[in-house]
C-alpha positions as CSV (number, residue, x, y, z in Angstrom):
1,M,-115.0,-75.3,-42.2
2,F,-116.9,-72.3,-40.2
3,S,-114.5,-72.8,-37.2
4,L,-111.3,-73.0,-40.2
5,L,-112.7,-69.5,-41.5
6,A,-113.0,-67.9,-38.5
7,T,-109.7,-68.9,-37.3
8,G,-108.3,-67.3,-41.3
9,G,-110.2,-64.3,-40.1
10,F,-108.7,-64.2,-36.7
11,M,-105.1,-64.7,-37.7
12,E,-106.1,-61.9,-40.2
13,F,-107.2,-59.5,-37.9
14,M,-104.6,-60.2,-35.8
15,S,-101.9,-59.7,-38.1
16,T,-103.2,-56.5,-39.1
17,Q,-103.3,-55.5,-35.2
18,L,-99.8,-56.2,-34.9
19,V,-98.6,-54.5,-38.0
20,Q,-100.4,-51.5,-36.7
21,F,-98.6,-52.2,-33.2
22,L,-95.4,-51.8,-34.9
23,E,-96.5,-48.6,-36.3
24,Y,-97.0,-47.2,-33.4
25,T,-93.5,-48.5,-31.7
26,G,-90.3,-46.1,-31.3
27,F,-88.5,-48.6,-34.1
28,A,-90.7,-47.8,-36.7
29,N,-90.7,-43.9,-35.8
30,F,-86.6,-43.9,-35.3
31,T,-84.6,-41.4,-37.3
32,M,-80.9,-40.7,-36.5
33,N,-81.7,-37.2,-35.3
34,H,-83.5,-39.1,-32.6
35,L,-80.0,-40.9,-31.7
36,W,-77.7,-37.7,-32.0
37,M,-80.3,-35.9,-29.4
38,I,-80.4,-39.4,-27.1
39,I,-76.5,-39.1,-27.0
40,I,-76.5,-35.3,-26.4
41,G,-79.0,-36.0,-23.0
42,L,-76.8,-38.9,-22.1
43,V,-73.9,-37.0,-22.2
44,F,-75.7,-33.6,-20.2
45,I,-76.2,-36.5,-17.3
46,F,-72.3,-38.1,-17.3
47,L,-71.4,-34.5,-17.1
48,G,-74.1,-33.7,-14.4
49,I,-73.4,-37.2,-12.0
50,K,-69.6,-37.8,-12.5
51,Y,-68.5,-34.1,-13.1
52,E,-71.3,-32.4,-11.0
53,F,-71.4,-29.6,-13.5
54,E,-74.9,-28.3,-12.2
55,P,-76.2,-31.2,-11.2
56,L,-79.6,-29.6,-10.5
57,L,-79.7,-28.6,-13.9
58,L,-78.2,-30.8,-16.3
59,V,-79.4,-33.9,-14.8
60,P,-83.3,-32.8,-15.7
61,I,-82.7,-31.4,-18.8
62,G,-80.6,-34.3,-20.0
63,F,-83.2,-36.9,-18.7
64,G,-86.2,-34.2,-21.1
65,I,-84.2,-34.9,-23.6
66,L,-84.2,-38.5,-23.5
67,I,-87.7,-38.0,-23.0
68,G,-88.2,-35.9,-25.7
69,N,-86.4,-37.8,-28.3
70,I,-88.2,-41.1,-27.8
71,P,-89.6,-41.4,-31.3
72,F,-93.6,-41.8,-31.1
73,Y,-96.3,-41.7,-33.8
74,P,-98.1,-38.3,-34.3
75,G,-101.5,-38.0,-32.8
76,L,-101.0,-39.8,-29.2
77,K,-101.0,-36.1,-27.0
78,I,-98.0,-37.5,-25.5
79,G,-95.5,-34.7,-27.7
80,I,-94.6,-31.6,-25.7
81,Y,-95.8,-30.0,-28.8
82,E,-99.0,-31.7,-29.1
83,Q,-101.8,-29.5,-27.7
84,G,-103.4,-31.2,-24.3
85,S,-100.4,-33.8,-23.5
86,V,-99.2,-33.7,-20.2
87,L,-95.9,-32.1,-20.9
88,N,-97.5,-29.4,-23.1
89,I,-99.3,-28.5,-20.4
90,L,-96.6,-28.0,-18.1
91,Y,-94.3,-26.7,-20.8
92,H,-96.7,-23.7,-20.5
93,G,-94.7,-22.4,-17.2
94,V,-91.8,-22.1,-19.9
95,Q,-93.7,-20.9,-22.8
96,N,-95.4,-17.9,-20.5
97,G,-92.6,-16.9,-18.4
98,W,-94.0,-18.8,-15.3
99,Y,-91.0,-20.3,-14.0
100,P,-87.9,-17.8,-14.3
101,P,-89.8,-15.3,-11.9
102,L,-90.0,-18.1,-9.5
103,I,-87.0,-19.4,-10.1
104,F,-85.8,-15.7,-9.3
105,L,-88.1,-15.6,-5.8
106,G,-86.3,-18.1,-4.6
107,I,-82.6,-16.9,-5.9
108,G,-83.7,-13.7,-3.8
109,A,-84.3,-15.8,-1.1
110,M,-81.0,-17.6,-1.2
111,T,-78.5,-14.4,-1.9
112,D,-76.8,-13.1,0.6
113,F,-75.7,-9.4,-0.9
114,S,-73.7,-8.5,1.9
115,A,-70.5,-8.9,0.0
116,L,-71.8,-6.4,-2.8
117,L,-72.9,-3.6,0.1
118,S,-69.4,-3.9,1.8
119,N,-68.0,-2.6,-1.6
120,P,-70.4,-1.2,-3.8
121,K,-68.0,-0.7,-6.8
122,L,-68.1,-4.2,-7.4
123,M,-71.6,-4.0,-9.5
124,L,-69.4,-2.1,-11.8
125,I,-67.7,-5.3,-12.5
126,G,-71.1,-7.3,-12.8
127,A,-72.0,-4.5,-15.2
128,A,-69.2,-4.9,-17.8
129,A,-69.5,-8.6,-17.9
130,Q,-73.0,-8.3,-19.3
131,V,-71.3,-6.7,-22.8
132,G,-70.9,-10.1,-23.7
133,I,-75.4,-10.1,-24.1
134,F,-75.0,-7.2,-26.8
135,A,-71.8,-8.5,-28.4
136,A,-74.0,-11.7,-28.9
137,Y,-76.9,-9.7,-30.1
138,M,-74.9,-7.7,-32.8
139,G,-73.1,-10.8,-34.0
140,A,-76.9,-12.7,-34.0
141,L,-78.0,-9.5,-36.3
142,Q,-75.3,-10.2,-38.6
143,L,-76.0,-13.4,-38.8
144,G,-79.4,-13.2,-40.1
145,F,-81.4,-13.6,-36.8
146,M,-84.2,-11.1,-37.2
147,P,-83.7,-8.2,-33.7
148,N,-86.3,-10.2,-31.6
149,E,-85.0,-13.6,-32.2
150,A,-81.2,-11.5,-31.5
151,G,-82.0,-10.0,-28.2
152,A,-83.5,-13.5,-26.9
153,I,-79.6,-15.0,-28.1
154,G,-78.3,-12.4,-26.8
155,I,-79.0,-13.0,-23.6
156,I,-77.5,-16.5,-23.0
157,G,-74.1,-14.4,-22.3
158,G,-75.3,-13.5,-18.9
159,A,-75.1,-17.1,-17.7
160,D,-78.7,-17.1,-17.0
161,G,-81.3,-19.8,-17.8
162,P,-84.2,-18.5,-16.1
163,T,-83.7,-14.8,-17.3
164,A,-82.9,-17.0,-20.8
165,I,-86.2,-18.9,-20.6
166,F,-88.0,-15.3,-19.7
167,I,-86.7,-13.1,-23.1
168,S,-87.5,-16.2,-25.3
169,S,-90.4,-16.7,-24.3
170,Q,-91.7,-13.2,-25.1
171,L,-89.5,-12.2,-28.2
172,A,-88.6,-15.8,-30.1
173,P,-90.9,-18.5,-28.2
174,D,-89.5,-20.8,-31.5
175,L,-86.1,-20.6,-30.1
176,M,-86.8,-21.4,-26.9
177,G,-85.7,-24.9,-26.7
178,A,-82.3,-24.2,-28.1
179,I,-82.0,-21.1,-26.1
180,A,-82.7,-22.1,-22.5
181,V,-80.5,-25.5,-23.2
182,S,-77.4,-23.3,-24.8
183,A,-78.0,-21.0,-21.6
184,Y,-78.0,-23.8,-18.8
185,S,-75.2,-25.9,-20.9
186,Y,-72.6,-22.9,-20.5
187,M,-73.5,-22.1,-17.0
188,A,-72.8,-25.5,-16.2
189,L,-69.6,-25.6,-18.1
190,V,-68.1,-22.4,-16.2
191,P,-65.1,-24.4,-14.5
192,V,-64.3,-25.0,-18.0
193,I,-64.7,-22.4,-20.1
194,Q,-63.6,-19.8,-17.7
195,P,-60.0,-20.7,-16.3
196,P,-58.0,-20.5,-18.8
197,I,-59.4,-17.0,-20.2
198,M,-59.0,-15.3,-17.1
199,R,-55.0,-17.1,-16.6
200,L,-54.5,-15.6,-20.0
201,L,-56.0,-12.4,-18.8
202,T,-53.9,-11.7,-15.8
203,T,-50.2,-12.1,-14.5
204,S,-48.9,-14.0,-11.8
205,K,-48.8,-10.8,-9.9
206,E,-52.3,-9.4,-10.3
207,R,-53.5,-13.6,-9.2
208,T,-52.2,-12.9,-6.2
209,I,-53.8,-9.7,-5.5
210,R,-55.3,-9.8,-1.6
211,M,-57.6,-7.4,-0.7
212,K,-59.6,-5.8,2.2
213,P,-61.6,-8.0,4.3
214,P,-65.2,-6.7,3.3
215,R,-67.0,-4.6,6.2
216,Q,-69.7,-5.9,8.5
217,V,-72.6,-4.6,6.9
218,S,-75.7,-3.8,9.2
219,K,-78.9,-4.7,9.1
220,L,-81.0,-1.9,7.8
221,E,-78.7,-1.9,4.9
222,K,-79.4,-5.8,4.1
223,I,-83.1,-4.8,4.4
224,A,-83.3,-1.2,2.7
225,F,-81.3,-2.8,-0.6
226,P,-84.2,-4.8,-2.1
227,I,-86.5,-2.5,-1.6
228,I,-83.8,0.3,-3.1
229,G,-83.1,-1.8,-5.6
230,L,-86.1,-2.5,-6.4
231,L,-87.4,1.2,-7.1
232,F,-84.4,2.3,-8.3
233,C,-84.2,-0.4,-10.7
234,A,-87.7,-0.8,-12.1
235,F,-87.6,2.8,-12.8
236,I,-85.5,2.6,-15.1
237,V,-86.5,-0.6,-16.5
238,P,-89.9,-1.5,-16.1
239,S,-89.9,-4.0,-18.2
240,G,-87.8,-6.4,-15.8
241,L,-90.3,-6.0,-13.3
242,P,-91.8,-9.9,-13.4
243,L,-88.4,-10.9,-12.4
244,L,-86.4,-7.9,-10.3
245,G,-89.6,-7.7,-8.7
246,M,-89.4,-11.3,-7.3
247,L,-85.8,-11.6,-6.9
248,F,-85.9,-7.9,-4.5
249,F,-89.0,-9.3,-2.9
250,G,-87.4,-13.0,-2.1
251,N,-84.0,-11.3,-0.4
252,L,-86.2,-9.0,1.8
253,L,-88.5,-12.4,3.1
254,K,-84.6,-13.4,4.0
255,E,-83.2,-10.0,5.3
256,C,-86.2,-8.6,7.0
257,G,-86.6,-11.2,9.6
258,V,-89.7,-11.7,10.1
259,T,-91.2,-14.2,7.3
260,K,-88.9,-17.2,7.6
261,R,-91.4,-19.4,7.0
262,L,-91.7,-17.6,3.3
263,S,-88.1,-17.3,2.5
264,D,-88.0,-20.9,3.4
265,V,-90.6,-22.2,1.1
266,A,-89.4,-19.7,-1.0
267,S,-85.7,-21.0,-1.3
268,N,-86.7,-24.7,-0.9
269,A,-89.6,-26.2,-2.1
270,I,-90.4,-23.1,-4.3
271,V,-87.3,-23.3,-6.3
272,N,-86.5,-27.0,-6.7
273,I,-90.1,-27.6,-7.9
274,C,-90.0,-24.8,-10.7
275,T,-86.1,-25.9,-11.6
276,L,-87.4,-29.5,-11.7
277,L,-90.0,-28.5,-14.0
278,I,-87.8,-25.8,-16.5
279,G,-85.2,-28.8,-16.9
280,I,-87.3,-31.7,-17.2
281,T,-89.9,-29.2,-19.9
282,V,-86.9,-27.6,-21.8
283,G,-85.2,-30.8,-22.4
284,A,-88.3,-32.4,-23.6
285,S,-88.5,-29.4,-26.0
286,T,-85.6,-30.3,-27.6
287,Q,-87.5,-32.9,-30.0
288,A,-85.3,-33.8,-32.7
289,S,-87.8,-32.4,-35.7
290,V,-87.7,-29.1,-34.2
291,F,-84.5,-28.7,-32.4
292,L,-81.2,-29.9,-34.6
293,T,-81.2,-26.9,-37.5
294,G,-79.1,-25.0,-38.4
295,K,-80.7,-22.0,-36.2
296,S,-79.6,-23.7,-33.5
297,L,-75.8,-24.9,-33.9
298,M,-75.7,-21.2,-34.3
299,I,-77.0,-19.9,-31.3
300,F,-75.0,-22.4,-29.9
301,G,-71.8,-20.5,-31.5
302,L,-73.2,-17.1,-30.4
303,G,-73.9,-18.6,-26.3
304,A,-70.2,-19.5,-26.4
305,G,-69.0,-16.3,-28.0
306,S,-70.9,-14.0,-25.9
307,F,-70.0,-15.8,-22.5
308,I,-66.2,-16.0,-23.6
309,V,-66.7,-12.2,-24.5
310,A,-68.8,-11.4,-21.0
311,T,-65.7,-13.2,-18.8
312,F,-62.8,-11.2,-21.2
313,C,-64.7,-7.7,-20.1
314,G,-65.6,-9.0,-16.8
315,V,-61.7,-9.8,-16.2
316,L,-60.4,-6.5,-18.1
317,F,-62.4,-4.1,-16.2
318,V,-61.5,-5.4,-13.0
319,K,-57.4,-4.5,-14.9
320,I,-58.7,-1.2,-16.1
321,M,-60.3,-0.4,-13.0
322,N,-57.1,-0.5,-10.6
323,L,-55.2,1.8,-12.7
324,F,-57.1,4.2,-11.1
325,L,-57.2,2.5,-7.5
326,K,-54.5,3.2,-4.8
327,E,-52.0,0.2,-3.4
328,G,-54.5,-1.2,-1.0
329,N,-57.0,-0.8,-2.2
330,K,-56.7,-2.9,-5.4
331,I,-59.5,-5.6,-6.6
332,N,-57.9,-9.0,-7.9
333,P,-58.8,-9.2,-11.7
334,L,-59.6,-13.2,-10.8
335,I,-63.0,-12.2,-9.7
336,G,-63.9,-10.3,-13.0
337,N,-65.2,-13.7,-14.1
338,S,-67.6,-13.9,-11.6
339,G,-69.5,-10.7,-13.3
340,V,-72.1,-13.1,-14.9
341,S,-74.9,-14.4,-13.2
342,A,-74.1,-18.3,-12.7
343,V,-74.7,-18.0,-8.6
344,P,-72.2,-18.8,-7.0
345,D,-70.5,-21.6,-10.1
346,A,-68.7,-18.5,-11.4
347,A,-67.7,-17.1,-7.3
348,R,-66.1,-20.9,-7.0
349,V,-64.1,-20.4,-9.9
350,S,-62.5,-17.2,-8.6
351,N,-61.4,-18.6,-5.4
352,N,-60.6,-21.8,-6.9
353,V,-58.2,-20.5,-9.3
354,G,-56.8,-18.0,-7.1
355,L,-55.6,-21.0,-4.7
356,E,-54.0,-21.8,-7.3
357,Y,-51.5,-19.0,-7.3
358,D,-51.8,-18.2,-3.6
359,K,-52.8,-21.2,-1.2
360,T,-54.1,-18.4,1.7
361,N,-56.0,-16.0,-0.6
362,Y,-59.7,-16.6,-0.4
363,L,-61.5,-14.8,-2.9
364,L,-65.0,-16.2,-2.4
365,Q,-66.2,-13.7,-0.3
366,H,-65.2,-10.9,-2.8
367,A,-66.6,-12.6,-5.7
368,M,-69.6,-13.1,-4.5
369,G,-69.9,-9.1,-4.6
370,P,-70.3,-9.4,-8.6
371,N,-71.7,-12.8,-8.7
372,V,-74.8,-11.3,-7.4
373,A,-74.3,-8.0,-9.3
374,G,-74.7,-9.8,-12.5
375,V,-78.1,-12.0,-11.3
376,V,-79.4,-8.3,-11.2
377,G,-76.8,-6.8,-14.2
378,S,-78.9,-9.8,-16.4
379,A,-82.7,-8.9,-15.1
380,V,-81.8,-5.0,-15.9
381,A,-80.5,-6.4,-19.5
382,A,-83.1,-8.1,-20.5
383,G,-85.8,-5.2,-19.3
384,I,-84.3,-3.5,-21.6
385,L,-83.8,-5.9,-24.6
386,L,-87.8,-6.0,-24.0
387,A,-88.4,-3.0,-24.2
388,F,-86.5,-2.0,-26.9
389,L,-87.7,-5.1,-29.0
390,H,-91.2,-6.2,-27.8
């Protein structure tokens, strides 16, 4: 009799434990929104692997989206928004803006500013492309976003993921996931979005303009540029110092010739680790309950619009410049797209589209000028927005 009661109690205990276990599974907490986000994550991974659209960004972000959208029972300290969880600790680097300056350090250590220094007027193209940032800012205001939120959204137009994360961490932390995913998505889709705009705005004759070979830049110029660039830009927009300071410092490490070990660490280990962490945590921050909102959809729409405006303005600005340049000094307007900060993908697009119309006209070395100017330009624009809105 005792053994039967014991058995009955054991079965009841096991039944209770089984029900509790089922309540903690992903199946019990699953919603259709989780499914939509998982599909988006798989699409990111597919685009990164199959078509190699920024795979170093899309694959970690895509996998992070999968991690962030596995349904779970709240209170287990595993979600990215649960204080004390591992993901939440790693996410502090995004929330507090630690990762973007370190990535800018690596970008500076990898970037050769020779194309820009050999033809300084190309810097104007990078500046023109930043119009997309302020166009999106004004558009966001019209849609009812607060000024600080509009500023964070606008930076998407610069096609600069680290800058977008840095700005949103300062101005609109609640929108950071949507802004970061939007910025990185459009960076990856540069080869898809930009070519139709470039063809639309240019004539057959303009697409085959041959530019003079860049002049040889001296070592002294290369060393002096990050120092002068920092002093000039930082005095104008001190609020951009975390990004500008690290960018120019990384470039000085590269160009001075006596800090090769530090340059190698910055351009490899540091930038790779931070890219990995920023990708996986930004992806994980897109939990369905937080990410799938009307604001997120508007942010994606504004991001697309700002990126298109930036490309338009870059190409059109070159066409306007050519009205004042003598024959032989004209600029191929196909490099106008590279004024955005997506280095070096935007410059590659300039080159690839140019080769479609003249298989011997290589534009890459010229397009890198406005492309690296766009990196500086987006950081300066970020500093301006912070100065006005912080």
